[in-house]
Steps between C-alpha positions, in 0.01 A plus 500: 500500500646149456840625614349655811302185583808280447721718722227506767470118506879462491534739794244307704672169429837644605352639825338168585824310440705746708254483789503121481882494524488723806242269656719193447797680657287616792372146556853362497609765752204423729575126478866560589397721793256234625766227471740715702238550773434125515872415519558757775204379707608136472864578579401698810249229603234767532206427270125444499292294257130569458301185418232498228439126435525179700538146363392230749592136436136412431269720298582784268672829554322764702526877488604656827380833631746779563696490822663156510878527501831333569771729629867444575669755724862421578480177703121473537215367287154657528246266344138607460355243258164327456503121510276245331597138530533203725658534841640180649545608859422849626418660834143515620317787330710490185815666625680786328514342156730705278450820703809555713825689536813309593876517474637333188681173572664460158519727195655406166487702180618409151501687170344303215479584131265759349516727805347247739604496866428178692469537879449227759399594853463268799286615794383324813241611755321331789248334263697379199810512283468684166703505181433803276630493143477842336582573138524865396549631146662835411159664456399408857262217406522228761406139559490366858478136599438410866562152634416432864544178695141492626320642193472436127721706271350819355626756248438870445579761237534872532723802453763677706382831637722794576434788738478830323 
């Protein structure tokens, strides 16, 4: 009876350890696949970041409902972002804010350590001049900082999304 109980417990422990090893390998494979998707999207300048939090200059962070995004497609920036902060000079009625699509004036990308890609984008429209700083990690997590001439700086965080 003791032998049977010992072999049963030993068998369960071995199964748990083997399944755990497979899980670690699967996680590593998924992480490598995600990193490859991120690198490809950034290299092709065809990516979209879904925003989940915003960080205005004054006040705390705020959760953002689904649907706010920043998208880069070749030579264009599509910005659909909420804005909270001080505006120094804006058109009557509030203007477009950070909701516009324009051609990119300048685009610079640099690889940093720990899988971080640092991107700087300059965009100008009829209301303002904008400087977007985007940092993307290998897992798709992103930090976006927007500095406009006529508005206070604001930051956002979110994740890259990929079409199925």
